[in-house]
RODO-2510 file (C-alpha; in nm, 4 decimals, decimal comma):
residues 276
     n   res          X          Y          Z
     1     d     2,6632     3,8303    -6,0825
     2     f     2,9274     3,6906    -6,3654
     3     e     3,2325     3,8165    -6,3898
     4     p     3,3415     3,8025    -6,7561
     5     l     3,6390     3,5771    -6,8919
     6     p     3,8710     3,6420    -7,1751
     7     e     3,7184     3,5098    -7,5242
     8     e     3,8103     3,1503    -7,6208
     9     a     3,7604     3,0228    -7,9429
    10     g     3,5051     3,2625    -8,0451
    11     q     3,2761     3,1818    -7,7638
    12     d     3,2835     3,4350    -7,4328
    13     f     3,2919     3,2612    -7,0656
    14     a     3,1585     3,3744    -6,7682
    15     v     3,2271     3,2366    -6,3734
    16     a     3,0324     3,2488    -6,0837
    17     d     3,1567     3,1797    -5,7006
    18     d     3,4493     2,9802    -5,8278
    19     n     3,2053     2,6969    -5,9189
    20     m     3,0190     2,7222    -6,2351
    21     v     3,1387     2,8216    -6,6192
    22     c     2,8578     2,9512    -6,8234
    23     e     2,8564     3,0118    -7,1924
    24     f     2,7088     3,2996    -7,3396
    25     e     2,5896     3,4225    -7,7063
    26     e     2,4846     3,8246    -7,7611
    27     g     2,4540     3,8517    -7,4053
    28     k     2,2415     3,5628    -7,2890
    29     i     2,3716     3,2631    -7,1191
    30     t     2,3373     2,9332    -7,3587
    31     v     2,5115     2,6828    -7,0785
    32     c     2,6564     2,6482    -6,7531
    33     n     2,8458     2,3580    -6,6077
    34     a     3,0558     2,2677    -6,2997
    35     v     3,3875     2,3472    -6,2965
    36     a     3,6509     2,0133    -6,2177
    37     n     3,7116     2,2112    -5,8570
    38     s     3,3928     2,2447    -5,7877
    39     v     3,2632     1,8872    -5,7794
    40     t     3,5740     1,7565    -5,6746
    41     g     3,4528     1,9793    -5,3651
    42     r     3,1257     1,8878    -5,3432
    43     q     3,2151     1,4897    -5,3715
    44     n     3,4732     1,5661    -5,0800
    45     k     3,2069     1,7348    -4,9013
    46     v     2,9390     1,4307    -4,9810
    47     v     3,2209     1,1524    -4,8559
    48     r     3,2730     1,4187    -4,5329
    49     n     2,8820     1,4613    -4,4551
    50     n     2,8474     1,0320    -4,4809
    51     v     3,1001     0,9837    -4,2383
    52     m     3,0221     1,2864    -4,0054
    53     l     2,5911     1,2157    -3,9888
    54     p     2,6296     0,9331    -3,7324
    55     l     2,8507     1,1659    -3,5328
    56     h     2,6625     1,4736    -3,5131
    57     i     2,3478     1,2227    -3,4107
    58     a     2,5477     1,0869    -3,1300
    59     a     2,6642     1,4350    -3,0355
    60     y     2,3200     1,5370    -3,0420
    61     l     2,1987     1,2215    -2,7992
    62     r     2,5094     1,3358    -2,5343
    63     r     2,3700     1,6924    -2,4941
    64     g     2,0439     1,5056    -2,3531
    65     k     1,8608     1,6405    -2,6704
    66     a     1,6698     1,2875    -2,6321
    67     t     1,5981     1,2431    -2,2517
    68     g     1,2208     1,1211    -2,2301
    69     f     1,2051     1,0355    -2,6022
    70     c     1,1537     0,6665    -2,6568
    71     y     1,3340     0,6709    -3,0461
    72     v     1,5481     0,8543    -3,2782
    73     v     1,4627     0,9010    -3,5993
    74     i     1,7767     0,9974    -3,8675
    75     i     1,6005     1,0926    -4,1529
    76     d     1,6605     1,3371    -4,4635
    77     s     1,5493     1,6810    -4,5566
    78     d     1,4049     1,6209    -4,8580
    79     t     1,0931     1,4213    -4,7265
    80     l     0,6993     1,4135    -4,6595
    81     f     0,5294     1,3058    -4,4102
    82     v     0,2171     1,1230    -4,5536
    83     r     0,0664     0,9561    -4,2183
    84     p     0,2356     0,9332    -3,8777
    85     l     0,4762     0,6538    -3,7905
    86     g     0,2766     0,5127    -3,4692
    87     a     0,2842     0,1843    -3,6395
    88     f     0,6629     0,0895    -3,6040
    89     l     0,7379     0,3511    -3,2926
    90     p     0,5040     0,1995    -3,0265
    91     d     0,4698     0,4100    -2,6977
    92     c     0,7728     0,2434    -2,5068
    93     t     0,5989     0,4025    -2,2025
    94     a     0,2951     0,1930    -2,2078
    95     e     0,2412    -0,1317    -1,9779
    96     s     0,3152    -0,3675    -2,2578
    97     g     0,6587    -0,1744    -2,2669
    98     w     0,8588    -0,2475    -2,5657
    99     q     0,6850    -0,3961    -2,8652
   100     v     0,9560    -0,4043    -3,1510
   101     d     1,2170    -0,6480    -3,1552
   102     w     1,4872    -0,4134    -3,2802
   103     e     1,7531    -0,1819    -3,1677
   104     v     1,8271    -0,0394    -3,5025
   105     g     1,5677    -0,0499    -3,7798
   106     i     1,7314     0,0033    -4,1301
   107     t     1,4657     0,0107    -4,4775
   108     v     1,4971    -0,1471    -4,7518
   109     y     1,3183    -0,2743    -5,0727
   110     d     1,1393    -0,5749    -5,0965
   111     p     0,8890    -0,7797    -5,3489
   112     d     0,6100    -0,5787    -5,2682
   113     f     0,7234    -0,2652    -5,4127
   114     h     0,5888    -0,1699    -5,7166
   115     v     0,7091     0,1523    -5,9516
   116     p     0,5314     0,2212    -6,2668
   117     w     0,8378     0,1741    -6,4942
   118     a     0,9457    -0,1595    -6,3854
   119     g     0,7486    -0,4701    -6,4307
   120     d     0,9048    -0,6598    -6,1665
   121     p     0,9880    -0,5095    -5,8184
   122     a     1,3410    -0,6925    -5,8059
   123     e     1,4501    -0,4935    -6,1070
   124     a     1,4265    -0,1251    -5,9292
   125     g     1,4645    -0,3276    -5,5277
   126     r     1,7421    -0,5810    -5,5954
   127     t     2,0713    -0,5345    -5,6521
   128     s     2,3403    -0,6842    -5,8999
   129     g     2,4334    -1,0102    -5,5874
   130     g     2,0550    -1,0698    -5,5384
   131     f     2,0589    -0,9222    -5,2059
   132     s     1,7275    -0,6229    -5,1038
   133     r     1,8091    -0,2959    -5,1747
   134     i     1,9127    -0,0588    -4,8866
   135     n     1,7979     0,2896    -4,8683
   136     a     1,9738     0,5080    -4,5869
   137     g     1,7303     0,7810    -4,5892
   138     v     1,5410     0,6783    -4,2675
   139     v     1,7096     0,5163    -3,9704
   140     l     1,5187     0,3965    -3,6644
   141     i     1,6827     0,3821    -3,3148
   142     r     1,5754     0,2238    -2,9983
   143     l     1,6466     0,4648    -2,6911
   144     a     1,6148     0,1940    -2,4166
   145     q     1,9900     0,1691    -2,3901
   146     p     2,1041     0,5337    -2,5054
   147     e     2,4953     0,3958    -2,4242
   148     l     2,3919     0,1031    -2,6935
   149     a     2,2821     0,3352    -2,9326
   150     l     2,5495     0,5721    -2,9195
   151     s     2,7687     0,2616    -2,9747
   152     f     2,6324     0,1664    -3,2776
   153     l     2,6448     0,5416    -3,4166
   154     h     3,0175     0,6029    -3,3824
   155     r     3,0902     0,2703    -3,5252
   156     w     2,8287     0,3671    -3,8000
   157     a     3,0522     0,6302    -3,8869
   158     q     3,3717     0,4245    -3,8807
   159     a     3,2793     0,1906    -4,0917
   160     t     3,1838     0,4171    -4,3419
   161     s     3,5107     0,6017    -4,2988
   162     w     3,6940     0,2897    -4,2907
   163     l     3,4693     0,1603    -4,6138
   164     q     3,5294     0,4734    -4,8404
   165     s     3,9167     0,4904    -4,7587
   166     g     4,0231     0,1354    -4,7940
   167     g     4,1285     0,1291    -4,4273
   168     e     4,3363     0,4462    -4,5167
   169     e     4,1667     0,6570    -4,2243
   170     g     4,3342     0,5402    -3,8963
   171     l     4,1867     0,3989    -3,6324
   172     e     4,2731     0,7224    -3,4016
   173     e     4,5839     0,9759    -3,4920
   174     g     4,9434     0,8084    -3,5221
   175     k     4,8165     0,4774    -3,5241
   176     p     4,6517     0,3667    -3,8741
   177     w     4,5164     0,0096    -3,9822
   178     p     4,7850    -0,2286    -4,0335
   179     d     4,8517    -0,3931    -4,3903
   180     e     4,6073    -0,6620    -4,3769
   181     a     4,3667    -0,4969    -4,2139
   182     k     4,3489    -0,2676    -4,4822
   183     r     4,3163    -0,4997    -4,7700
   184     v     4,0246    -0,6782    -4,5582
   185     w     3,8804    -0,3084    -4,5516
   186     q     3,9913    -0,2261    -4,9697
   187     d     3,7842    -0,5512    -5,0192
   188     w     3,5030    -0,4781    -4,8419
   189     g     3,4718    -0,1217    -4,9933
   190     q     3,5355    -0,2502    -5,3479
   191     t     3,2253    -0,5627    -5,3036
   192     l     2,9814    -0,3445    -5,0742
   193     l     3,0146    -0,0321    -5,2425
   194     r     2,9585    -0,1113    -5,5669
   195     e     2,6181    -0,3783    -5,4620
   196     f     2,4791    -0,1665    -5,2033
   197     k     2,5414     0,1812    -5,4804
   198     g     2,6651     0,4350    -5,1684
   199     p     2,8577     0,4449    -4,8243
   200     n     2,6304     0,4321    -4,5788
   201     q     2,4262     0,1874    -4,7045
   202     a     2,7448    -0,0256    -4,7372
   203     s     2,8846     0,0289    -4,3965
   204     l     2,4745    -0,0465    -4,2904
   205     a     2,5404    -0,4023    -4,4938
   206     l     2,8540    -0,4536    -4,2957
   207     l     2,7324    -0,4265    -3,9816
   208     l     2,4260    -0,6301    -4,0228
   209     c     2,6539    -0,9011    -4,0861
   210     s     2,8662    -0,8668    -3,7442
   211     y     3,1369    -0,8412    -4,0679
   212     e     3,0787    -1,1530    -4,1757
   213     t     2,9640    -1,0553    -4,5250
   214     e     2,9109    -1,4339    -4,6543
   215     r     2,6215    -1,4107    -4,4319
   216     l     2,4438    -1,1489    -4,6392
   217     p     2,2665    -1,3359    -4,8496
   218     e     2,0877    -1,5091    -4,5941
   219     l     2,0528    -1,2115    -4,3499
   220     l     1,9336    -0,9471    -4,6491
   221     g     1,8387    -1,1924    -4,9346
   222     w     1,5595    -1,1000    -5,1822
   223     g     1,2120    -1,1665    -5,0824
   224     s     1,1814    -1,4682    -4,8018
   225     a     1,5575    -1,5036    -4,8193
   226     c     1,5656    -1,1802    -4,6029
   227     e     1,5759    -1,2905    -4,2150
   228     a     1,6171    -0,9265    -4,1576
   229     c     1,3575    -0,8634    -4,3649
   230     q     1,1268    -1,0746    -4,0827
   231     r     1,2513    -1,0233    -3,7368
   232     g     1,5453    -0,8471    -3,5614
   233     v     1,8983    -1,0207    -3,6369
   234     e     2,1548    -1,0300    -3,3712
   235     v     2,4166    -0,8074    -3,4827
   236     k     2,7833    -0,7802    -3,2713
   237     l     2,9756    -0,4212    -3,3312
   238     k     3,2978    -0,5373    -3,1764
   239     i     3,5684    -0,5272    -3,3969
   240     f     3,8786    -0,5297    -3,1332
   241     p     4,0352    -0,7906    -2,9189
   242     e     4,0367    -0,5677    -2,6617
   243     e     3,6482    -0,4263    -2,6917
   244     a     3,3922    -0,5033    -2,4270
   245     e     3,1105    -0,7318    -2,6601
   246     t     2,8479    -0,5049    -2,7693
   247     q     2,5378    -0,6473    -2,9341
   248     l     2,2044    -0,5030    -3,0420
   249     r     1,9178    -0,6405    -3,2932
   250     m     1,8658    -0,4809    -3,6225
   251     r     1,5868    -0,5221    -3,8453
   252     a     1,5096    -0,4452    -4,2196
   253     l     1,2095    -0,2501    -4,2512
   254     p     1,0145    -0,1836    -4,5765
   255     a     1,1185     0,1033    -4,7693
   256     r     0,7936     0,1622    -4,9639
   257     l     0,6512     0,2259    -4,6250
   258     l     0,8907     0,4163    -4,4088
   259     n     1,0824     0,5657    -4,7110
   260     h     0,9349     0,5652    -5,0848
   261     p     1,1763     0,7121    -5,2649
   262     e     1,0321     0,6380    -5,6337
   263     s     0,7696     0,7237    -5,8631
   264     m     0,4393     0,5401    -5,7676
   265     p     0,1820     0,3738    -6,0316
   266     d    -0,0921     0,6199    -6,1450
   267     g     0,0821     0,8554    -5,9309
   268     r    -0,1112     0,8095    -5,6319
   269     f    -0,0077     0,7337    -5,2616
   270     a    -0,0438     0,3750    -5,1181
   271     p    -0,2702     0,3776    -4,8418
   272     d    -0,0467     0,2577    -4,6352
   273     l     0,2076     0,5025    -4,7140
   274     l     0,4232     0,6960    -4,4409
   275     v     0,7213     0,8791    -4,5651
   276     i     0,8354     0,9330    -4,9239
***
C-alpha cells in the first residue's frame, strides 16, 4: 500500500514502509528508490550481522546442539548443495580417526577457478594485492575440541567488530582500546577491508596470519604461494598479554568446490562441484 506524498516538481510520489520512494505517472509506478535512511539502516544491519553471526553460532554450540557431531558448517542461506560434502568432512568416529589437518577451514579462489567472463583465473580470484580471494560463505569448523571452536568464533566476532570500527568498539563496556592500539586496528581495517572486500573475510585473513599481516603473502598468496591452500597452518588467537595461549590450525579450501559464487563455463556444473 502506497501513501501519496505532495506533488513535487510536476511529479507524483509515493512512499511504502518508510523504506522506498516511488515515482508514478498516470497512476502507474515508473521507478522506486530506497530512501537514504533505509540504505543507512540496511548497511548498519549488515555490519551488525557480520559481528553477530559467529556469536549466534557459538551460542548454538553452548546449548549442546552439536553434541555427537564431528563438525559445524557455517553456510550462507542462498546456497545449493550439488553433492555431499563427505570428501571434506570425513567421519571422525571411524577407526582412522580425524583425517583433516585443520580445525577451521575457509574457502578461497585458486588458479583452477575458471569463469566465462575472465580469460585468466587471477582476474576473478586474486586480490589487488596479489592474495587469494576469501569467500566467507562457507566455513568449516572441527568439533574435536568444542572449547577451541568457541574460542575461534568469539575471536572472529571480535576481530570483525574491531576492524569495522577501527578499534572504536571497546574491549568491553567501560574499557576502550588505548589510542595506540586504535591506530593499529585502523591501519589493519583500512588495509584488509580494502583488500578482501568484506569484514568477515578481512577478519579471517587477520586471524590466519596470527595478527602478523606481513606473513599474508606467504600464507595466502596466489597459486603455489598460498601455504594455507596446501596444509593447515598454525594460528595463534591470543592478542592480550593476560590471555592463555590458544592455537589451532586453519586451512584454505577451494571455493570452486565448496562455495562456487560465480557463473560457470558453458553454464555447466563441474563434476567435482559440491556447493554453489
